[in-house]
ZAVEX-155839 format. One record per residue (C-alpha): residue number from 1; y, x, z; residue in one letter. Coordinates in steps of 0.2 Angstrom, whole numbers, plus 5000, padded with zeros to 4 digits. Layout:
- k_north_east_up_r
- NUM_Y_X_Z_a
...
//
This chain:
- k_north_east_up_r
- 1_5062_5128_5015_x
- 2_5068_5116_5027_x
- 3_5058_5112_5040_x
- 4_5050_5097_5041_x
- 5_5043_5096_5060_x
- 6_5062_5089_5064_x
- 7_5065_5071_5066_x
- 8_5068_5061_5049_x
- 9_5086_5052_5057_x
- 10_5092_5072_5060_x
- 11_5090_5079_5041_x
- 12_5103_5079_5034_x
- 13_5104_5066_5018_x
- 14_5117_5071_5002_x
- 15_5125_5059_4994_x
- 16_5112_5059_4979_x
- 17_5098_5055_4991_x
- 18_5107_5042_4999_x
- 19_5110_5034_4980_x
- 20_5093_5037_4975_x
- 21_5088_5027_4992_x
- 22_5098_5013_4986_x
- 23_5091_5012_4971_x
- 24_5073_5010_4978_x
- 25_5080_4995_4988_x
- 26_5086_4988_4972_x
- 27_5070_4991_4962_x
- 28_5061_4985_4975_x
- 29_5067_4969_4976_x
- 30_5068_4968_4958_x
- 31_5052_4967_4957_x
- 32_5050_4957_4970_x
- 33_5058_4945_4959_x
- 34_5049_4947_4945_x
- 35_5033_4945_4956_x
- 36_5037_4927_4960_x
- 37_5043_4921_4943_x
- 38_5027_4927_4936_x
- 39_5015_4921_4949_x
- 40_5026_4902_4949_x
- 41_5024_4905_4929_x
- 42_5003_4905_4933_x
- 43_5005_4921_4925_x
- 44_4992_4931_4936_x
- 45_4977_4917_4933_x
- 46_4964_4921_4921_x
- 47_4949_4909_4917_x
- 48_4933_4910_4931_x
- 49_4922_4923_4923_x
- 50_4936_4936_4916_x
- 51_4942_4951_4926_x
- 52_4959_4950_4932_x
- 53_4968_4962_4924_x
- 54_4987_4954_4927_x
- 55_4982_4957_4945_x
- 56_4976_4972_4938_x
- 57_4992_4979_4930_x
- 58_5002_4974_4942_x
- 59_4992_4983_4956_x
- 60_4991_5002_4947_x
- 61_5008_4999_4934_x
- 62_5019_5002_4949_x
- 63_5008_5017_4957_x
- 64_5007_5027_4941_x
- 65_5027_5020_4941_x
- 66_5032_5029_4959_x
- 67_5018_5044_4956_x
- 68_5028_5048_4938_x
- 69_5045_5047_4949_x
- 70_5038_5060_4963_x
- 71_5032_5072_4950_x
- 72_5046_5072_4937_x
- 73_5060_5066_4948_x
- 74_5067_5079_4960_x
- 75_5078_5066_4971_x
- 76_5064_5055_4973_x
- 77_5052_5069_4978_x
- 78_5063_5074_4991_x
- 79_5068_5054_4998_x
- 80_5047_5053_4999_x
- 81_5046_5069_5008_x
- 82_5059_5066_5019_x
- 83_5055_5049_5023_x
- 84_5049_5043_5041_x
- 85_5034_5044_5045_x
- 86_5034_5034_5063_x
- 87_5040_5020_5050_x
- 88_5026_5019_5037_x
- 89_5013_5020_5050_x
- 90_5022_5006_5056_x
- 91_5022_4996_5043_x
- 92_5002_4998_5041_x
- 93_4999_4991_5058_x
- 94_5004_4975_5047_x
- 95_4989_4975_5039_x
- 96_4981_4969_5052_x
- 97_4984_4954_5046_x
- 98_4970_4954_5035_x
- 99_4963_4942_5049_x
- 100_4969_4927_5036_x
- 101_4955_4933_5024_x
- 102_4944_4930_5035_x
- 103_4952_4914_5041_x
- 104_4953_4908_5023_x
- 105_4935_4912_5021_x
- 106_4931_4903_5037_x
- 107_4942_4888_5027_x
- 108_4930_4888_5014_x
- 109_4949_4895_5002_x
- 110_4939_4914_4998_x
- 111_4922_4919_4996_x
- 112_4914_4931_5008_x
- 113_4911_4945_4998_x
- 114_4932_4947_4996_x
- 115_4937_4940_5012_x
- 116_4924_4950_5022_x
- 117_4925_4971_5017_x
- 118_4946_4966_5015_x
- 119_4950_4958_5028_x
- 120_4940_4971_5039_x
- 121_4946_4984_5031_x
- 122_4963_4980_5034_x
- 123_4960_4975_5053_x
- 124_4955_4991_5055_x
- 125_4969_5001_5045_x
- 126_4981_4991_5055_x
- 127_4973_4990_5073_x
- 128_4972_5011_5072_x
- 129_4993_5012_5064_x
- 130_5000_5011_5083_x
- 131_4986_5025_5087_x
- 132_4992_5038_5070_x
- 133_5012_5031_5077_x
- 134_5012_5036_5095_x
- 135_5002_5055_5090_x
- 136_5017_5056_5078_x
- 137_5030_5052_5091_x
- 138_5022_5065_5103_x
- 139_5018_5080_5092_x
- 140_5026_5076_5074_x
- 141_5015_5091_5067_x
- 142_5000_5077_5068_x
- 143_5003_5074_5052_x
- 144_4997_5090_5047_x
- 145_4981_5087_5054_x
- 146_4966_5084_5047_x
- 147_4964_5064_5056_x
- 148_4980_5059_5048_x
- 149_4976_5066_5033_x
- 150_4958_5057_5033_x
- 151_4965_5041_5040_x
- 152_4978_5040_5026_x
- 153_4963_5043_5013_x
- 154_4952_5030_5020_x
- 155_4965_5018_5020_x
- 156_4969_5020_5000_x
- 157_4949_5018_5001_x
- 158_4950_5001_5008_x
- 159_4962_4994_4998_x
- 160_4955_5000_4981_x
- 161_4937_4991_4988_x
- 162_4948_4978_4991_x
- 163_4954_4977_4973_x
- 164_4937_4980_4966_x
- 165_4928_4968_4977_x
- 166_4942_4954_4971_x
- 167_4939_4961_4951_x
- 168_4918_4958_4953_x
- 169_4918_4940_4962_x
- 170_4931_4935_4949_x
- 171_4920_4941_4935_x
- 172_4907_4933_4940_x
- 173_4914_4919_4945_x
- 174_4903_4905_4932_x
- 175_4918_4888_4936_x
- 176_4906_4876_4941_x
- 177_4915_4862_4953_x
- 178_4915_4865_4971_x
- 179_4913_4887_4968_x
- 180_4921_4897_4980_x
- 181_4931_4910_4969_x
- 182_4945_4922_4971_x
- 183_4957_4911_4961_x
- 184_4971_4907_4974_x
- 185_4974_4926_4976_x
- 186_4981_4922_4958_x
- 187_4994_4911_4965_x
- 188_5008_4911_4976_x
- 189_5009_4912_4990_x
- 190_4995_4925_4988_x
- 191_4997_4934_4974_x
- 192_5009_4941_4983_x
- 193_4998_4953_4991_x
- 194_4989_4962_4978_x
- 195_5003_4963_4965_x
- 196_5018_4966_4979_x
- 197_5011_4974_4996_x
- 198_4994_4983_4990_x
- 199_5005_4994_4981_x
- 200_5017_4996_4993_x
- 201_5003_5001_5005_x
- 202_4995_5014_4991_x
- 203_5012_5021_4990_x
- 204_5015_5021_5008_x
- 205_4999_5032_5008_x
- 206_5000_5045_4998_x
- 207_5019_5047_5003_x
- 208_5013_5051_5021_x
- 209_4996_5064_5011_x
- 210_5014_5071_5002_x
- 211_5024_5073_5015_x
- 212_5006_5080_5026_x
- 213_5001_5093_5009_x
- 214_5019_5099_5015_x
- 215_5021_5099_5030_x
- 216_5003_5112_5030_x
- 217_5010_5123_5019_x
- 218_5026_5126_5032_x
- 219_5016_5128_5048_x
- 220_5005_5140_5037_x
- 221_5021_5151_5033_x
- 222_5025_5151_5051_x
- 223_5010_5158_5056_x
//
């Protein structure tokens, strides 16, 4: 087993693995384009008082494809297990933008039942991500720690809670004039958050957890 504690940039990449990385990049680009087209056509909009099934499908389908690819494709699994954890943590720091949910609530665009848990959860993950990044830079084996695993699990939980409160708010809406609902989350540009960025953040957390398990196994073998 190769040493996963080594810097990711120091690990050799085979042509096949580079090709897998290129395919993944193309898939992300096509996925983004598809979301834009569907969002522009109103495909994610649902009537008030109904569950936002198109959005829920938009979240779960990419996640299922990611998990299937990880378990069924050796090259994709290798790509996930050798991805740079430091970059993943840096990307998660952008979750601080969850402050925008609170701003939209303050301006009467989104309901507080969704905006507060989604916003505060994202802010908590976003502001702590740099701390994990620094820890990984100074001690790569930190990725196998309980703290790292719990933080990533909480990151997934935050996204699940946000999706759950959003779906509940949509289902409980009655459609009266002036009612503040999560309807704007089904329209561009906000729809990009639940059906593009949320699945990506979930995948990053999962990739980090897979690497943590892989590294923990390696360290046990070396003990």
